[in-house]
A tleap script that builds the chain and sets N, CA, C and O, in Angstrom:
source leaprc.protein.ff14SB
mol = sequence {
  NMET PRO PHE VAL PHE ILE ILE ALA GLY ILE
  VAL LEU LEU VAL SER GLY VAL ARG GLU THR
  SER SER GLU LEU LEU THR LEU LEU LYS GLY
  ASP VAL THR GLY PRO LYS ASN PHE GLY ASN
  TRP ILE LEU ALA ILE LEU LEU ILE GLY ALA
  LEU GLY TYR ILE GLN ASP PHE ARG SER LEU
  SER ARG ALA PHE LEU VAL LEU VAL LEU ILE
  VAL LEU VAL ILE ALA GLU ASP LYS ASN THR
  SER GLY GLY PHE PHE SER LYS PHE THR GLU
  SER PHE ASN SER ILE THR GLY LYS ALA CALA
}
set mol.1.N position { 0.801 -1.204 0.000 }
set mol.1.CA position { 0.000 0.000 0.000 }
set mol.1.C position { 0.847 1.272 0.000 }
set mol.1.O position { 0.450 2.262 -0.614 }
set mol.2.N position { 1.990 1.273 0.663 }
set mol.2.CA position { 2.794 2.495 0.621 }
set mol.2.C position { 3.259 2.842 -0.794 }
set mol.2.O position { 3.462 4.014 -1.114 }
set mol.3.N position { 3.429 1.816 -1.644 }
set mol.3.CA position { 3.884 2.080 -3.002 }
set mol.3.C position { 2.839 2.863 -3.791 }
set mol.3.O position { 3.193 3.672 -4.649 }
set mol.4.N position { 1.560 2.634 -3.510 }
set mol.4.CA position { 0.503 3.373 -4.194 }
set mol.4.C position { 0.618 4.861 -3.870 }
set mol.4.O position { 0.514 5.707 -4.758 }
set mol.5.N position { 0.831 5.170 -2.599 }
set mol.5.CA position { 0.961 6.569 -2.197 }
set mol.5.C position { 2.247 7.190 -2.738 }
set mol.5.O position { 2.261 8.369 -3.093 }
set mol.6.N position { 3.311 6.419 -2.803 }
set mol.6.CA position { 4.574 6.924 -3.349 }
set mol.6.C position { 4.415 7.246 -4.832 }
set mol.6.O position { 4.853 8.303 -5.287 }
set mol.7.N position { 3.797 6.349 -5.581 }
set mol.7.CA position { 3.595 6.567 -7.018 }
set mol.7.C position { 2.658 7.749 -7.246 }
set mol.7.O position { 2.910 8.580 -8.119 }
set mol.8.N position { 1.572 7.829 -6.463 }
set mol.8.CA position { 0.649 8.962 -6.602 }
set mol.8.C position { 1.357 10.276 -6.276 }
set mol.8.O position { 1.129 11.285 -6.943 }
set mol.9.N position { 2.204 10.267 -5.266 }
set mol.9.CA position { 2.959 11.464 -4.915 }
set mol.9.C position { 3.920 11.882 -6.013 }
set mol.9.O position { 4.058 13.070 -6.305 }
set mol.10.N position { 4.584 10.911 -6.622 }
set mol.10.CA position { 5.511 11.212 -7.717 }
set mol.10.C position { 4.758 11.795 -8.908 }
set mol.10.O position { 5.219 12.751 -9.530 }
set mol.11.N position { 3.592 11.213 -9.225 }
set mol.11.CA position { 2.788 11.725 -10.338 }
set mol.11.C position { 2.356 13.161 -10.068 }
set mol.11.O position { 2.433 14.013 -10.953 }
set mol.12.N position { 1.900 13.430 -8.839 }
set mol.12.CA position { 1.478 14.787 -8.492 }
set mol.12.C position { 2.656 15.762 -8.496 }
set mol.12.O position { 2.507 16.912 -8.909 }
set mol.13.N position { 3.811 15.314 -8.043 }
set mol.13.CA position { 5.000 16.162 -8.031 }
set mol.13.C position { 5.436 16.519 -9.451 }
set mol.13.O position { 5.728 17.679 -9.742 }
set mol.14.N position { 5.477 15.526 -10.326 }
set mol.14.CA position { 5.877 15.776 -11.717 }
set mol.14.C position { 4.865 16.689 -12.397 }
set mol.14.O position { 5.241 17.587 -13.149 }
set mol.15.N position { 3.587 16.461 -12.134 }
set mol.15.CA position { 2.553 17.305 -12.705 }
set mol.15.C position { 2.673 18.744 -12.200 }
set mol.15.O position { 2.459 19.688 -12.961 }
set mol.16.N position { 3.010 18.912 -10.933 }
set mol.16.CA position { 3.186 20.251 -10.386 }
set mol.16.C position { 4.395 20.961 -10.959 }
set mol.16.O position { 4.344 22.160 -11.233 }
set mol.17.N position { 5.494 20.219 -11.143 }
set mol.17.CA position { 6.709 20.823 -11.699 }
set mol.17.C position { 6.485 21.240 -13.147 }
set mol.17.O position { 6.971 22.286 -13.577 }
set mol.18.N position { 5.752 20.427 -13.897 }
set mol.18.CA position { 5.474 20.759 -15.301 }
set mol.18.C position { 4.306 21.726 -15.455 }
set mol.18.O position { 3.980 22.134 -16.570 }
set mol.19.N position { 3.679 22.091 -14.351 }
set mol.19.CA position { 2.529 22.993 -14.332 }
set mol.19.C position { 1.374 22.470 -15.174 }
set mol.19.O position { 0.738 23.229 -15.905 }
set mol.20.N position { 1.105 21.173 -15.070 }
set mol.20.CA position { -0.005 20.548 -15.779 }
set mol.20.C position { -0.988 19.908 -14.813 }
set mol.20.O position { -1.703 18.977 -15.184 }
set mol.21.N position { -1.032 20.395 -13.579 }
set mol.21.CA position { -1.900 19.774 -12.580 }
set mol.21.C position { -3.378 19.942 -12.924 }
set mol.21.O position { -4.174 19.051 -12.627 }
set mol.22.N position { -3.765 21.048 -13.536 }
set mol.22.CA position { -5.176 21.223 -13.904 }
set mol.22.C position { -5.572 20.228 -14.994 }
set mol.22.O position { -6.687 19.708 -14.976 }
set mol.23.N position { -4.675 19.958 -15.939 }
set mol.23.CA position { -4.960 18.961 -16.978 }
set mol.23.C position { -5.057 17.567 -16.377 }
set mol.23.O position { -5.911 16.775 -16.778 }
set mol.24.N position { -4.186 17.262 -15.416 }
set mol.24.CA position { -4.228 15.962 -14.749 }
set mol.24.C position { -5.547 15.779 -14.012 }
set mol.24.O position { -6.164 14.718 -14.106 }
set mol.25.N position { -5.982 16.789 -13.288 }
set mol.25.CA position { -7.241 16.691 -12.556 }
set mol.25.C position { -8.434 16.583 -13.497 }
set mol.25.O position { -9.404 15.893 -13.183 }
set mol.26.N position { -8.379 17.249 -14.639 }
set mol.26.CA position { -9.448 17.132 -15.629 }
set mol.26.C position { -9.516 15.716 -16.184 }
set mol.26.O position { -10.605 15.168 -16.350 }
set mol.27.N position { -8.368 15.122 -16.470 }
set mol.27.CA position { -8.336 13.741 -16.960 }
set mol.27.C position { -8.851 12.766 -15.914 }
set mol.27.O position { -9.618 11.858 -16.236 }
set mol.28.N position { -8.438 12.944 -14.668 }
set mol.28.CA position { -8.905 12.060 -13.601 }
set mol.28.C position { -10.405 12.200 -13.377 }
set mol.28.O position { -11.097 11.208 -13.147 }
set mol.29.N position { -10.905 13.429 -13.444 }
set mol.29.CA position { -12.339 13.655 -13.273 }
set mol.29.C position { -13.113 12.988 -14.405 }
set mol.29.O position { -14.191 12.441 -14.172 }
set mol.30.N position { -12.586 13.025 -15.617 }
set mol.30.CA position { -13.233 12.380 -16.754 }
set mol.30.C position { -13.253 10.868 -16.640 }
set mol.30.O position { -14.163 10.220 -17.157 }
set mol.31.N position { -12.257 10.293 -15.966 }
set mol.31.CA position { -12.224 8.844 -15.777 }
set mol.31.C position { -13.240 8.374 -14.750 }
set mol.31.O position { -13.732 7.248 -14.830 }
set mol.32.N position { -13.557 9.230 -13.785 }
set mol.32.CA position { -14.436 8.823 -12.689 }
set mol.32.C position { -15.876 9.247 -12.933 }
set mol.32.O position { -16.792 8.572 -12.464 }
set mol.33.N position { -16.106 10.331 -13.645 }
set mol.33.CA position { -17.462 10.809 -13.907 }
set mol.33.C position { -17.707 10.878 -15.401 }
set mol.33.O position { -16.782 10.707 -16.196 }
set mol.34.N position { -18.935 11.125 -15.779 }
set mol.34.CA position { -19.264 11.289 -17.184 }
set mol.34.C position { -19.500 9.967 -17.890 }
set mol.34.O position { -19.522 8.914 -17.252 }
set mol.35.N position { -19.678 10.016 -19.208 }
set mol.35.CA position { -19.919 8.782 -19.960 }
set mol.35.C position { -18.663 7.912 -20.015 }
set mol.35.O position { -17.539 8.413 -19.997 }
set mol.36.N position { -18.876 6.625 -20.083 }
set mol.36.CA position { -17.786 5.635 -20.160 }
set mol.36.C position { -16.798 5.805 -19.006 }
set mol.36.O position { -15.588 5.852 -19.230 }
set mol.37.N position { -17.302 5.897 -17.781 }
set mol.37.CA position { -16.417 6.108 -16.643 }
set mol.37.C position { -16.059 4.790 -15.972 }
set mol.37.O position { -16.662 3.751 -16.239 }
set mol.38.N position { -15.068 4.858 -15.099 }
set mol.38.CA position { -14.637 3.691 -14.349 }
set mol.38.C position { -15.197 3.687 -12.934 }
set mol.38.O position { -14.802 2.854 -12.118 }
set mol.39.N position { -16.109 4.602 -12.630 }
set mol.39.CA position { -16.662 4.704 -11.287 }
set mol.39.C position { -17.356 3.434 -10.835 }
set mol.39.O position { -17.184 3.000 -9.696 }
set mol.40.N position { -18.147 2.831 -11.728 }
set mol.40.CA position { -18.847 1.587 -11.371 }
set mol.40.C position { -17.853 0.459 -11.116 }
set mol.40.O position { -18.035 -0.333 -10.192 }
set mol.41.N position { -16.811 0.384 -11.926 }
set mol.41.CA position { -15.816 -0.675 -11.746 }
set mol.41.C position { -15.058 -0.481 -10.434 }
set mol.41.O position { -14.802 -1.442 -9.709 }
set mol.42.N position { -14.704 0.766 -10.135 }
set mol.42.CA position { -13.982 1.042 -8.890 }
set mol.42.C position { -14.842 0.679 -7.694 }
set mol.42.O position { -14.356 0.079 -6.735 }
set mol.43.N position { -16.134 1.044 -7.746 }
set mol.43.CA position { -17.052 0.718 -6.656 }
set mol.43.C position { -17.192 -0.796 -6.484 }
set mol.43.O position { -17.198 -1.294 -5.358 }
set mol.44.N position { -17.303 -1.524 -7.590 }
set mol.44.CA position { -17.429 -2.979 -7.523 }
set mol.44.C position { -16.178 -3.608 -6.914 }
set mol.44.O position { -16.282 -4.506 -6.078 }
set mol.45.N position { -15.012 -3.151 -7.321 }
set mol.45.CA position { -13.762 -3.707 -6.786 }
set mol.45.C position { -13.631 -3.398 -5.304 }
set mol.45.O position { -13.192 -4.252 -4.534 }
set mol.46.N position { -14.004 -2.189 -4.890 }
set mol.46.CA position { -13.923 -1.831 -3.470 }
set mol.46.C position { -14.888 -2.660 -2.625 }
set mol.46.O position { -14.523 -3.113 -1.540 }
set mol.47.N position { -16.116 -2.864 -3.109 }
set mol.47.CA position { -17.089 -3.644 -2.346 }
set mol.47.C position { -16.677 -5.113 -2.241 }
set mol.47.O position { -16.803 -5.723 -1.180 }
set mol.48.N position { -16.190 -5.671 -3.332 }
set mol.48.CA position { -15.747 -7.070 -3.298 }
set mol.48.C position { -14.508 -7.205 -2.422 }
set mol.48.O position { -14.371 -8.185 -1.690 }
set mol.49.N position { -13.610 -6.233 -2.489 }
set mol.49.CA position { -12.426 -6.254 -1.623 }
set mol.49.C position { -12.791 -6.131 -0.157 }
set mol.49.O position { -12.185 -6.787 0.691 }
set mol.50.N position { -13.782 -5.294 0.153 }
set mol.50.CA position { -14.225 -5.150 1.542 }
set mol.50.C position { -14.847 -6.440 2.052 }
set mol.50.O position { -14.725 -6.769 3.232 }
set mol.51.N position { -15.504 -7.161 1.178 }
set mol.51.CA position { -16.081 -8.448 1.560 }
set mol.51.C position { -14.988 -9.443 1.952 }
set mol.51.O position { -15.225 -10.347 2.753 }
set mol.52.N position { -13.804 -9.274 1.392 }
set mol.52.CA position { -12.689 -10.160 1.691 }
set mol.52.C position { -12.144 -10.018 3.103 }
set mol.52.O position { -11.395 -10.882 3.560 }
set mol.53.N position { -12.502 -8.944 3.807 }
set mol.53.CA position { -12.051 -8.787 5.189 }
set mol.53.C position { -12.798 -9.717 6.142 }
set mol.53.O position { -12.350 -9.930 7.268 }
set mol.54.N position { -13.917 -10.269 5.712 }
set mol.54.CA position { -14.629 -11.270 6.501 }
set mol.54.C position { -13.981 -12.618 6.198 }
set mol.54.O position { -13.933 -13.041 5.043 }
set mol.55.N position { -13.497 -13.276 7.209 }
set mol.55.CA position { -12.697 -14.500 7.042 }
set mol.55.C position { -13.428 -15.558 6.215 }
set mol.55.O position { -12.812 -16.203 5.367 }
set mol.56.N position { -14.718 -15.746 6.444 }
set mol.56.CA position { -15.458 -16.786 5.737 }
set mol.56.C position { -15.643 -16.483 4.251 }
set mol.56.O position { -15.812 -17.402 3.450 }
set mol.57.N position { -15.613 -15.219 3.881 }
set mol.57.CA position { -15.840 -14.823 2.490 }
set mol.57.C position { -14.555 -14.500 1.731 }
set mol.57.O position { -14.618 -14.025 0.598 }
set mol.58.N position { -13.404 -14.746 2.329 }
set mol.58.CA position { -12.142 -14.359 1.696 }
set mol.58.C position { -11.928 -15.048 0.351 }
set mol.58.O position { -11.571 -14.380 -0.619 }
set mol.59.N position { -12.132 -16.345 0.264 }
set mol.59.CA position { -11.897 -17.052 -1.003 }
set mol.59.C position { -12.935 -16.648 -2.054 }
set mol.59.O position { -12.604 -16.521 -3.233 }
set mol.60.N position { -14.183 -16.448 -1.634 }
set mol.60.CA position { -15.210 -15.993 -2.561 }
set mol.60.C position { -14.888 -14.600 -3.092 }
set mol.60.O position { -15.074 -14.323 -4.276 }
set mol.61.N position { -14.411 -13.739 -2.224 }
set mol.61.CA position { -14.044 -12.385 -2.624 }
set mol.61.C position { -12.905 -12.397 -3.635 }
set mol.61.O position { -12.946 -11.670 -4.627 }
set mol.62.N position { -11.913 -13.201 -3.394 }
set mol.62.CA position { -10.789 -13.289 -4.332 }
set mol.62.C position { -11.226 -13.825 -5.688 }
set mol.62.O position { -10.756 -13.363 -6.727 }
set mol.63.N position { -12.129 -14.805 -5.671 }
set mol.63.CA position { -12.625 -15.352 -6.930 }
set mol.63.C position { -13.386 -14.288 -7.718 }
set mol.63.O position { -13.217 -14.173 -8.932 }
set mol.64.N position { -14.222 -13.510 -7.030 }
set mol.64.CA position { -14.956 -12.450 -7.711 }
set mol.64.C position { -14.026 -11.347 -8.211 }
set mol.64.O position { -14.264 -10.789 -9.282 }
set mol.65.N position { -12.977 -11.023 -7.464 }
set mol.65.CA position { -12.019 -10.014 -7.927 }
set mol.65.C position { -11.311 -10.469 -9.198 }
set mol.65.O position { -11.109 -9.677 -10.118 }
set mol.66.N position { -10.939 -11.734 -9.247 }
set mol.66.CA position { -10.320 -12.278 -10.462 }
set mol.66.C position { -11.298 -12.203 -11.622 }
set mol.66.O position { -10.918 -11.851 -12.738 }
set mol.67.N position { -12.569 -12.536 -11.357 }
set mol.67.CA position { -13.584 -12.471 -12.402 }
set mol.67.C position { -13.770 -11.050 -12.912 }
set mol.67.O position { -13.884 -10.842 -14.120 }
set mol.68.N position { -13.804 -10.076 -12.024 }
set mol.68.CA position { -13.963 -8.672 -12.433 }
set mol.68.C position { -12.765 -8.226 -13.268 }
set mol.68.O position { -12.942 -7.536 -14.272 }
set mol.69.N position { -11.553 -8.605 -12.872 }
set mol.69.CA position { -10.370 -8.233 -13.643 }
set mol.69.C position { -10.354 -8.878 -15.020 }
set mol.69.O position { -9.942 -8.252 -15.996 }
set mol.70.N position { -10.800 -10.129 -15.101 }
set mol.70.CA position { -10.877 -10.811 -16.400 }
set mol.70.C position { -11.874 -10.096 -17.306 }
set mol.70.O position { -11.605 -9.889 -18.489 }
set mol.71.N position { -13.020 -9.719 -16.752 }
set mol.71.CA position { -14.029 -9.012 -17.542 }
set mol.71.C position { -13.495 -7.662 -18.005 }
set mol.71.O position { -13.745 -7.262 -19.142 }
set mol.72.N position { -12.767 -6.956 -17.151 }
set mol.72.CA position { -12.191 -5.669 -17.550 }
set mol.72.C position { -11.235 -5.826 -18.724 }
set mol.72.O position { -11.189 -4.968 -19.606 }
set mol.73.N position { -10.477 -6.907 -18.742 }
set mol.73.CA position { -9.493 -7.115 -19.801 }
set mol.73.C position { -10.151 -7.611 -21.085 }
set mol.73.O position { -9.802 -7.154 -22.173 }
set mol.74.N position { -11.097 -8.538 -20.971 }
set mol.74.CA position { -11.650 -9.184 -22.161 }
set mol.74.C position { -12.791 -8.395 -22.789 }
set mol.74.O position { -12.983 -8.462 -24.003 }
set mol.75.N position { -13.546 -7.656 -21.999 }
set mol.75.CA position { -14.757 -6.992 -22.493 }
set mol.75.C position { -14.448 -6.059 -23.648 }
set mol.75.O position { -13.454 -5.334 -23.637 }
set mol.76.N position { -15.317 -6.090 -24.639 }
set mol.76.CA position { -15.176 -5.206 -25.787 }
set mol.76.C position { -16.169 -4.071 -25.654 }
set mol.76.O position { -17.328 -4.276 -25.293 }
set mol.77.N position { -15.702 -2.884 -25.947 }
set mol.77.CA position { -16.566 -1.722 -25.920 }
set mol.77.C position { -17.271 -1.616 -27.262 }
set mol.77.O position { -16.624 -1.505 -28.303 }
set mol.78.N position { -18.587 -1.649 -27.236 }
set mol.78.CA position { -19.352 -1.636 -28.480 }
set mol.78.C position { -19.320 -0.272 -29.174 }
set mol.78.O position { -19.639 -0.177 -30.359 }
set mol.79.N position { -18.940 0.781 -28.449 }
set mol.79.CA position { -18.908 2.120 -29.037 }
set mol.79.C position { -17.571 2.431 -29.703 }
set mol.79.O position { -17.471 3.403 -30.452 }
set mol.80.N position { -16.548 1.627 -29.443 }
set mol.80.CA position { -15.247 1.864 -30.060 }
set mol.80.C position { -14.864 0.651 -30.890 }
set mol.80.O position { -15.702 -0.203 -31.178 }
set mol.81.N position { -13.623 0.580 -31.264 }
set mol.81.CA position { -13.203 -0.465 -32.198 }
set mol.81.C position { -12.796 -1.761 -31.522 }
set mol.81.O position { -12.127 -2.572 -32.162 }
set mol.82.N position { -13.153 -2.006 -30.285 }
set mol.82.CA position { -12.847 -3.287 -29.683 }
set mol.82.C position { -12.424 -3.175 -28.244 }
set mol.82.O position { -12.572 -2.133 -27.605 }
set mol.83.N position { -11.888 -4.284 -27.743 }
set mol.83.CA position { -11.502 -4.368 -26.352 }
set mol.83.C position { -10.017 -4.165 -26.127 }
set mol.83.O position { -9.335 -3.492 -26.901 }
set mol.84.N position { -9.534 -4.760 -25.053 }
set mol.84.CA position { -8.159 -4.562 -24.609 }
set mol.84.C position { -7.153 -5.013 -25.655 }
set mol.84.O position { -6.206 -4.290 -25.965 }
set mol.85.N position { -7.356 -6.214 -26.202 }
set mol.85.CA position { -6.354 -6.774 -27.102 }
set mol.85.C position { -6.260 -6.003 -28.412 }
set mol.85.O position { -5.162 -5.809 -28.934 }
set mol.86.N position { -7.390 -5.563 -28.948 }
set mol.86.CA position { -7.326 -4.781 -30.189 }
set mol.86.C position { -6.707 -3.414 -29.932 }
set mol.86.O position { -5.953 -2.912 -30.766 }
set mol.87.N position { -7.017 -2.802 -28.782 }
set mol.87.CA position { -6.403 -1.516 -28.445 }
set mol.87.C position { -4.908 -1.668 -28.187 }
set mol.87.O position { -4.121 -0.804 -28.573 }
set mol.88.N position { -4.511 -2.766 -27.535 }
set mol.88.CA position { -3.094 -3.016 -27.277 }
set mol.88.C position { -2.346 -3.188 -28.590 }
set mol.88.O position { -1.272 -2.616 -28.772 }
set mol.89.N position { -2.903 -3.967 -29.501 }
set mol.89.CA position { -2.267 -4.180 -30.803 }
set mol.89.C position { -2.186 -2.876 -31.581 }
set mol.89.O position { -1.172 -2.594 -32.220 }
set mol.90.N position { -3.255 -2.077 -31.529 }
set mol.90.CA position { -3.261 -0.792 -32.223 }
set mol.90.C position { -2.189 0.137 -31.655 }
set mol.90.O position { -1.478 0.798 -32.412 }
set mol.91.N position { -2.072 0.189 -30.339 }
set mol.91.CA position { -1.053 1.042 -29.714 }
set mol.91.C position { 0.348 0.537 -30.018 }
set mol.91.O position { 1.247 1.329 -30.301 }
set mol.92.N position { 0.537 -0.772 -29.962 }
set mol.92.CA position { 1.847 -1.359 -30.233 }
set mol.92.C position { 2.264 -1.089 -31.668 }
set mol.92.O position { 3.423 -0.770 -31.932 }
set mol.93.N position { 1.318 -1.217 -32.599 }
set mol.93.CA position { 1.643 -0.948 -34.004 }
set mol.93.C position { 1.926 0.517 -34.256 }
set mol.93.O position { 2.741 0.846 -35.117 }
set mol.94.N position { 1.265 1.413 -33.517 }
set mol.94.CA position { 1.528 2.839 -33.714 }
set mol.94.C position { 2.919 3.215 -33.199 }
set mol.94.O position { 3.521 4.170 -33.691 }
set mol.95.N position { 3.432 2.480 -32.218 }
set mol.95.CA position { 4.765 2.757 -31.688 }
set mol.95.C position { 5.840 2.167 -32.599 }
set mol.95.O position { 6.816 2.839 -32.932 }
set mol.96.N position { 5.656 0.914 -32.997 }
set mol.96.CA position { 6.683 0.211 -33.755 }
set mol.96.C position { 6.523 0.302 -35.251 }
set mol.96.O position { 7.453 -0.023 -35.988 }
set mol.97.N position { 5.377 0.733 -35.720 }
set mol.97.CA position { 5.107 0.745 -37.155 }
set mol.97.C position { 4.437 -0.555 -37.549 }
set mol.97.O position { 4.561 -1.564 -36.855 }
set mol.98.N position { 3.743 -0.531 -38.638 }
set mol.98.CA position { 3.021 -1.730 -39.100 }
set mol.98.C position { 4.009 -2.833 -39.482 }
set mol.98.O position { 5.095 -2.575 -40.001 }
set mol.99.N position { 3.589 -4.077 -39.206 }
set mol.99.CA position { 4.410 -5.213 -39.583 }
set mol.99.C position { 4.420 -5.369 -41.095 }
set mol.99.O position { 3.417 -5.115 -41.762 }
set mol.100.N position { 5.533 -5.779 -41.619 }
set mol.100.CA position { 5.660 -5.903 -43.078 }
set mol.100.C position { 4.935 -7.103 -43.603 }
set mol.100.O position { 4.944 -7.351 -44.809 }
savepdb mol mol.pdb
quit
């Protein structure tokens, strides 16, 4: 858990030095609110994780967390050109250039 705070602090520090903190906050706000947000996913992960603090539900909670992560990776967005793997391939090809 300390690593999360360290990484968040570094991101905020770099954003402050580059004077782009307002842009960072706008991007974060867009991820949590508005259309196509991650708010529902974050809430689901937090609730399932909280369920894991009950000893009897720990294994069930872990199984559901794995299921939620699998769905996040595999799910395809019907409004865009695909899911994780197509976006990953598209990004990888834009960095390295199209394969011959």
